[in-house]
C-alpha positions in Angstrom: -61.3 47.7 22.1 -59.0 46.0 24.7 -56.4 45.0 21.9 -56.4 48.5 20.6 -55.8 49.9 24.3 -52.8 47.4 24.6 -51.3 48.6 21.3 -51.7 52.1 22.2 -50.1 51.8 25.6 -47.3 49.8 24.0 -46.4 52.2 21.3 -46.6 55.1 23.6 -44.3 53.3 26.0 -41.8 52.6 23.3 -41.9 56.2 22.0 -41.0 57.2 25.5 -38.4 54.6 26.2 -36.2 55.5 23.2 -35.5 59.3 23.9 -35.2 58.8 27.5 -32.7 56.0 27.0 -30.8 58.4 24.6 -31.0 61.2 27.2 -29.8 59.0 29.9 -26.6 58.0 27.9 -26.2 61.6 26.9 -26.4 62.9 30.4 -24.3 60.2 31.8 -21.4 60.9 29.4 -22.0 64.8 30.2 -21.8 63.9 34.0 -18.6 62.0 33.6 -17.0 64.9 31.7 -18.3 67.4 34.2 -16.7 65.5 37.1 -13.3 65.4 35.2 -13.6 69.3 34.8 -14.6 69.8 38.4 -11.5 67.9 39.4 -9.3 69.7 36.9 -10.6 73.1 38.1 -10.0 71.9 41.9 -6.5 70.7 41.0 -5.8 74.0 39.2 -7.1 76.0 42.2 -5.1 73.9 44.7 -1.9 74.2 42.6 -2.1 78.0 42.2 -2.7 78.2 46.0 0.3 76.1 46.7 2.6 78.0 44.3 1.3 81.3 46.0 2.2 79.7 49.2 5.7 79.0 48.1 6.2 82.3 46.6 5.1 83.9 50.0 7.7 81.8 51.6 10.3 83.0 49.2 9.4 86.6 49.7 9.6 86.0 53.4 13.0 84.5 52.9 14.2 87.5 50.8 12.9 89.7 53.5 14.8 87.9 56.1 18.0 87.9 54.0 17.5 91.8 53.7 17.1 92.1 57.5 20.4 89.9 58.0 22.1 92.2 55.3 21.3 95.2 57.3 22.6 93.6 60.6 25.9 95.4 61.7 27.1 92.3 63.4 27.0 90.6 60.0 28.6 93.5 58.2 31.5 93.5 60.6 31.9 89.7 60.2 32.0 90.0 56.4 34.2 92.9 56.6 36.8 91.0 58.8 36.3 87.7 57.0 35.3 86.5 60.5 34.0 83.0 59.6 33.4 82.1 63.3 31.1 85.0 63.8 29.3 84.2 60.6 28.7 80.5 61.9 27.1 82.1 65.0 24.9 84.2 63.0 23.9 81.1 60.9 23.4 79.1 63.9 20.5 81.5 65.0 18.9 81.4 61.4 19.6 77.8 60.0 18.4 78.8 56.6 20.9 81.5 56.1 23.9 81.2 53.8 26.8 83.9 53.6 29.3 84.5 51.0 32.2 87.0 50.8 31.4 87.8 47.1 28.3 88.9 45.5 25.7 86.1 45.3 23.5 84.7 42.6 19.8 84.7 42.2 17.7 85.3 45.4 21.0 86.6 47.4 21.0 90.1 48.8 24.2 92.0 48.7 25.7 93.2 52.0 26.9 96.9 51.3 29.3 99.2 53.2 29.2 102.8 51.8 28.3 101.4 48.4 31.2 98.6 48.6 29.9 95.0 48.4 31.1 93.1 51.4 29.4 89.8 50.5 25.9 88.5 50.1 23.3 86.6 52.3 20.5 84.3 51.2 17.8 82.6 53.2 17.1 79.3 51.7 13.5 77.8 51.5 14.1 73.9 51.1 11.5 72.1 49.3 11.1 69.0 51.3 8.3 67.0 53.1 7.8 69.8 55.7 7.1 72.2 53.2 4.9 70.1 51.2 2.7 69.3 54.3 2.5 73.0 55.0 1.3 74.0 51.5 -0.9 70.7 51.4 -2.9 72.0 54.5 -4.8 74.4 52.2 -5.9 71.9 49.7 -8.9 69.6 49.6 -8.6 66.4 51.8 -8.6 64.1 48.7 -6.0 66.2 46.9 -2.2 65.6 47.6 0.5 67.9 47.0 4.0 66.7 45.8 7.3 68.1 44.9 9.4 66.6 42.1 12.9 67.2 40.5 13.8 66.2 37.1 10.9 63.8 36.9 11.3 62.1 40.4 9.1 62.9 43.4 11.2 64.1 46.3 8.5 65.1 48.8 4.9 63.9 49.1 3.1 60.8 48.3 5.0 58.2 46.0 8.3 59.5 47.4 11.2 58.6 45.0 8.8 57.4 42.2 8.6 58.9 38.6 6.1 61.7 37.8 5.4 61.9 34.2 3.1 65.0 33.7 3.3 67.9 31.3 3.3 71.3 32.8 -0.1 73.1 33.0 -2.0 70.0 31.6 -4.2 67.9 33.6 -3.9 64.1 32.9 -3.9 60.6 34.3 -0.8 59.5 36.1 0.3 56.5 38.0 2.2 57.1 41.2 3.4 53.9 42.8 0.5 51.3 42.6 -2.2 54.2 42.5 -3.7 56.0 39.7 -4.3 59.8 40.1 -5.5 62.8 38.1 -2.6 65.2 38.2 -1.4 68.8 37.3 1.9 70.2 37.7 3.6 73.6 37.3 6.5 74.5 34.9 9.9 74.0 36.4 10.6 76.7 39.0 13.4 79.1 38.6 14.4 78.7 42.2 15.5 76.1 43.0 16.3 74.9 39.4 14.6 71.8 38.1 11.9 71.6 40.9 8.0 71.4 40.0 5.0 71.2 42.2 2.2 69.0 41.4 -1.4 68.2 42.8 -2.8 64.6 42.7 -6.4 63.5 43.3 -7.1 59.6 43.3 -8.8 58.6 40.1 -11.0 56.3 42.3 -12.7 59.3 43.9 -13.5 61.0 40.6 -14.8 57.7 39.2 -16.8 57.3 42.3 -18.4 60.7 42.0 -19.4 59.9 38.4 -20.9 56.6 39.4 -22.9 58.4 42.0 -24.4 60.8 39.4 -24.9 57.8 37.1 -26.9 56.1 39.8 -29.1 59.3 40.4 -29.7 59.5 36.7 -30.8 55.9 36.6 -33.2 56.5 39.4 -34.6 59.7 37.6 -35.0 57.4 34.4 -37.0 54.6 36.1 -39.2 57.4 37.9 -39.8 59.0 34.5 -40.7 55.6 32.9 -43.3 54.9 35.8 -44.8 58.3 35.6 -45.0 58.0 32.0 -46.6 54.6 32.0 -49.3 55.8 34.4 -50.1 58.8 32.2 -50.1 56.8 29.1 -52.6 54.2 30.6 -54.8 57.0 31.8 -54.7 58.5 28.3 -55.4 55.2 26.6 -58.5 54.6 28.8 -59.8 58.2 27.8 -59.3 57.5 24.2 -60.9 54.1 24.1 -63.8 55.3 26.1 -64.5 58.1 23.6 -64.0 55.6 20.7 -66.5 53.3 22.3 -69.2 55.9 22.7 -68.6 57.0 19.1 -69.0 53.2 18.0 -72.2 52.8 20.0 -73.6 55.8 18.3 -72.5 54.5 14.8 -73.8 51.1 15.3 -77.3 52.5 16.4 -77.4 54.4 13.1 -76.4 51.1 11.3 -79.3 49.4 13.0 -81.7 51.9 11.6 -82.2 54.2 14.5 -81.9 57.3 12.1 -83.0 59.5 15.0 -79.4 59.1 16.5 -76.8 61.4 15.3 -73.2 61.7 15.5 -72.5 65.3 15.9 -68.7 66.3 15.3 -69.5 69.7 16.1 -71.2 71.1 19.2 -70.9 70.0 22.9 -70.9 66.2 22.5 -67.7 64.2 23.6 -66.1 63.9 20.1 -66.5 67.8 19.6 -64.9 68.2 23.1 -62.1 65.7 22.1 -61.5 67.6 18.9 -61.5 71.0 20.8 -59.2 69.9 23.3 -57.0 68.3 20.6 -57.0 71.3 18.7 -56.2 73.5 21.8 -53.4 71.0 22.7 -52.2 71.2 19.1 -52.2 75.1 19.2 -50.1 74.9 22.5 -47.7 72.5 21.2 -47.2 74.5 18.1 -46.8 77.6 20.3 -44.3 75.8 22.5 -42.3 74.5 19.5 -42.1 78.0 18.1 -40.7 79.2 21.5 -38.2 76.3 21.7 -37.2 76.9 18.1 -36.8 80.6 19.0 -34.7 79.6 22.1 -32.6 77.2 20.3 -31.8 79.7 17.4 -30.9 82.1 20.2 -28.6 79.6 21.9 -27.1 78.8 18.4 -26.3 82.4 17.7 -25.0 82.7 21.3 -22.7 79.5 20.8 -21.6 80.7 17.4 -20.7 84.1 18.8 -18.9 82.6 21.6 -17.0 80.5 19.2 -16.1 83.7 17.3 -15.0 85.1 20.8 -12.6 82.2 21.3 -11.4 82.6 17.6 -10.6 86.3 18.4 -8.7 85.4 21.6 -5.8 87.6 20.6 -7.9 90.9 20.1 -9.3 91.8 23.5 -11.7 94.5 22.4 -13.4 92.2 19.6 -13.6 89.4 22.4 -15.2 91.6 25.2 -17.7 92.9 22.6 -18.8 89.3 21.3 -18.9 88.0 24.9 -21.2 90.6 26.2 -23.5 90.2 23.2 -23.4 86.3 23.9 -24.3 86.8 27.5 -27.2 89.0 26.8 -28.6 86.6 24.0 -28.1 83.4 25.9 -29.7 84.7 29.1 -32.5 86.9 27.4 -31.5 89.8 29.2 -32.5 93.2 28.2 -28.9 94.5 28.0 -25.4 94.2 29.3 -22.0 96.1 29.6 -18.4 95.3 30.3 -16.9 97.9 32.8 -13.2 97.9 32.8 -10.8 99.9 35.3 -11.2 103.0 33.1 -14.7 102.9 32.3 -17.0 101.1 29.8 -15.4 98.8 27.3 -18.5 97.3 25.3 -22.2 97.1 25.8 -25.3 95.2 24.1 -28.8 96.2 24.2 -30.0 98.5 26.9 -28.1 97.8 30.2 -29.8 100.4 32.1 -33.3 98.7 31.7 -34.7 95.8 33.7 -35.4 95.5 37.4 -32.5 93.2 38.2 -28.8 93.4 37.6 -26.1 90.8 38.1 -22.4 91.6 38.0 -19.8 89.0 37.4 -16.0 90.0 38.1 -13.8 89.2 35.2 -10.6 88.7 37.2 -7.9 85.9 37.4 -4.8 85.9 39.6 -3.4 89.5 39.7 -5.1 90.5 36.3 -8.3 92.4 36.8 -10.3 93.0 33.4 -13.3 94.6 35.1 -16.7 93.2 35.3 -19.6 91.8 33.4 -23.1 93.4 34.1 -26.3 92.1 32.7 -29.7 93.5 33.3 -33.2 92.0 32.8 -36.7 92.0 34.3 -35.8 88.8 36.3 -33.3 85.9 36.4 -33.8 82.1 37.0 -31.0 79.9 38.4 -30.2 78.6 34.9 -29.7 82.0 33.3 -27.3 83.0 36.2 -25.3 79.7 35.7 -25.0 80.3 31.9 -23.8 83.9 32.4 -21.4 82.8 35.1 -20.0 80.3 32.8 -19.5 82.7 29.9 -17.8 85.1 32.4 -15.5 82.3 33.5 -14.7 81.5 29.9 -14.1 85.2 29.0 -11.6 85.5 31.8 -9.6 82.7 30.5 -9.6 84.0 27.0 -8.7 87.6 28.1 -5.8 86.2 30.1 -4.7 84.1 27.1 -4.8 87.3 25.1 -2.7 89.2 27.5 -0.1 86.5 27.7 -0.2 86.3 23.9 0.7 89.9 23.7 3.5 89.6 26.1 5.1 86.6 24.3 4.5 88.3 20.9 6.4 91.3 22.0 9.1 89.3 23.8 9.7 87.4 20.4 10.6 90.8 18.7 12.1 92.8 21.4 15.5 92.4 23.1 14.7 92.1 26.8 17.7 94.0 28.0 18.0 97.1 25.9 14.3 97.4 24.6 15.3 97.7 21.2 14.3 95.2 18.5 15.9 91.9 18.5 17.8 90.1 15.6 14.6 88.3 14.3 12.7 91.7 14.1 15.7 93.5 12.5 15.9 90.6 9.8 12.1 90.8 9.1 12.3 94.5 8.8 15.2 94.6 6.5 13.6 91.9 4.3 10.4 94.1 4.1 12.3 97.3 3.5 14.5 95.8 0.8 11.4 94.5 -1.1 9.9 97.9 -1.0 13.1 99.5 -2.1 13.3 97.1 -5.0 9.6 97.8 -6.0 9.5 101.7 -5.4 13.2 102.3 -6.2 14.4 104.0 -3.0 17.6 103.5 -0.9 17.9 101.3 2.2 21.1 101.6 4.5 22.3 99.2 7.2 24.7 100.1 9.9 26.5 97.7 12.2 28.1 98.9 15.4 30.1 97.2 18.0 31.3 98.4 21.4 35.1 98.8 21.5 37.0 96.6 24.3 33.6 95.7 25.8 35.1 92.5 27.0 37.4 94.6 29.3 34.4 96.1 30.9 32.9 92.6 31.7 36.3 91.3 33.0 36.9 94.5 35.2 33.5 95.5 36.3 31.3 92.5 36.0 28.4 91.5 33.7 26.0 93.7 35.6 28.3 96.8 34.7 28.5 95.5 31.1 24.6 95.4 31.0 24.5 99.0 32.1 27.0 100.0 29.3 24.8 98.0 26.7 21.7 100.0 27.9 23.5 103.2 27.6 24.5 102.5 24.1 21.0 101.4 23.3 19.7 104.8 24.8 22.2 106.7 22.5 21.1 104.8 19.5 17.2 105.4 20.3 18.0 109.1 20.7 19.9 109.3 17.4 17.7 107.6 14.9 14.6 108.9 13.1 11.0 107.4 13.9 11.0 105.7 10.5 14.3 104.0 11.3 14.7 100.7 13.3 17.4 100.2 16.0 18.1 96.8 17.3 20.5 94.4 19.0 22.1 92.1 16.6 23.8 89.9 19.4 26.2 90.4 22.2 27.8 93.9 22.1 26.8 94.2 18.4 23.9 96.4 17.3 22.2 97.4 13.9 20.4 100.2 12.3 17.9 99.9 9.4 17.6 103.3 7.8 14.9 103.6 5.2 15.2 106.1 2.3 18.9 106.7 3.2 22.0 106.2 1.1 25.5 105.4 2.4 26.4 109.0 2.9 23.4 109.8 4.9 23.9 106.5 7.0 27.5 107.5 7.6 26.4 111.0 9.0 23.9 109.4 11.3 26.4 106.8 12.5 28.8 109.5 13.2 26.2 111.3 15.4 25.6 108.0 17.3 29.3 107.5 17.7 29.8 111.0 19.1 26.6 110.4 21.3 28.1 107.2 22.8 31.5 108.9 23.3 30.1 111.7 25.2 28.0 109.4 27.5 29.2 108.6 30.9 28.3 105.4 32.6 28.7 105.1 36.3 30.3 101.7 37.5 29.3 99.9 40.9 32.4 101.3 42.6 31.5 104.8 41.6 33.9 105.2 38.9 32.6 107.0 35.8 33.4 105.2 32.6 33.4 106.4 28.9 33.0 103.9 26.1 33.4 104.1 22.3 32.0 102.3 19.5 33.0 101.4 15.8 30.5 101.5 12.8 30.2 99.9 9.5 27.9 101.2 6.8 26.5 99.6 3.8 23.4 100.4 1.5 21.1 99.2 -1.3 21.1 99.5 -4.3 25.1 99.2 -4.2 24.5 95.7 -2.5 21.4 94.1 -4.0 21.1 90.8 -1.9 20.2 90.8 1.6 23.2 88.5 2.4 25.5 90.9 0.4 24.3 93.9 2.3 24.7 92.4 5.8 28.3 91.0 4.7 29.3 94.4 3.3 28.3 96.4 6.6 29.9 93.6 8.8 33.1 94.0 6.7 33.1 97.7 7.1 32.6 97.1 10.7 35.8 94.9 11.0 37.6 97.5 8.9 36.8 100.3 11.6 38.1 97.9 14.2 41.4 97.3 12.2 41.9 101.1 11.7 42.0 101.7 15.3 38.2 101.6 16.4 35.8 104.5 17.5 35.2 105.4 13.9 32.7 104.9 10.9 33.7 103.2 7.8 31.5 102.9 4.7 31.7 99.7 2.9 33.8 99.9 -0.3 31.1 98.6 -2.5 29.0 101.6 -1.4 31.6 104.4 -1.2 35.2 105.0 -0.7 34.8 107.8 1.8 35.4 107.4 5.5 34.5 109.4 8.5 36.9 109.3 11.4 
């Protein structure tokens, strides 16, 4: 019996040691990754705070420049070109810079009855002083540095290289120390500068080792507790077997009056009853665990679908609220946006407790996630908070993707389609025209003597003229047509179901509209501009390149004939509209 007890204890110990060891290494790896994610989140928050602080200083500098621009003394000095008076004003505000002409980015024009006297700008130098001021709001272990063109110009590691990708946390060596760092994209003002936050890798590793030590202590404690429980269980089992053996030996010796009852109230029956009860409880617990695992798998799968649907905010929100409800076992949930309910799952009005998680990042507010249940434990709250944090990032990515997608197809100055969008539209329309046998017309237009406008009034006035031309085109074309900026002062129209004659009539209306439009210049002068137009169409020109070349040739023919006119490509028609 003693040998069986030893074997029983040994086998139970081995069965406990293997999963506990695997769990230790798994949790150890998870802890290490968690520390890295914690550090990355802290770096991201610190960097956002530093950039916000620098932005606030830029705003203050702009406000100071506006205040100086309104100063009568400064206006008088600029009016008289009095450099000595300007020097005195600059001495009172060392960061101020003055110019007798309109300034660049960040400069405020000084006006006198609409006339530009000059400009004033207040500089925010990126130096050690600024870095120390912005670094004050960071964690004591995190350092803020400023770099320009890959070299640190302020902060730790001054003068050394900084090799980081914008927006991506990574290990980096600064000087003789190794850090985990995160940097911004290059700033627009001043050009080439970036901010970066650094946390010593040693502190992150130390936190990981501390967590590893706690896990190791928990492992040892679990082994000790399991050993004691296993020993007591072995004694109980061997005692029962010993009594059963004695009863069996009595029967073997001929004492037939002794019986071993496996049913009833004897110890073996009690052991069997307890075992059956334990087995039933284990089975029930297994069913519950399998149900929980299935629910977690479904929630994880849905969350994976949500991440895959990042560019569809409506689908993303719906899947996330369903995942939050399933993963926490809530009665229901709802996402409330600024304009009301966006998506719901289950019955969000049921349950005694409700928890709301704001879906907000930076200046973007997507509403809040509200889940309801009879009660919540700490783990369920943590799971829901994690899902909310993840969906905020996914929604922000979807918003930014929509902005980038629109910028890729729209000209930022005029709001019309850009060249890429025009070419894609024209290819698509030509393919449909070939298939269904209808006309497609292309109109090229170019502002006459546009260079003179830029040379005389400046590029800002030229931009106003381009916007006015774009507005005239937008008012002239049909909803089914596409107007866009081909490049520079050249624009293009794609007219579906229109032949050369129809395109020429529409071009003539656009020509008359721009000729009648008056654009006010910065000095108050009212300027009228004209444009020349070239028209070509399919099926007269069958290929895309041939169609574009014909329209372009017609445009240059209009230029050669004196401008401010519409010319139809010879391949399409010999008629002209002047």
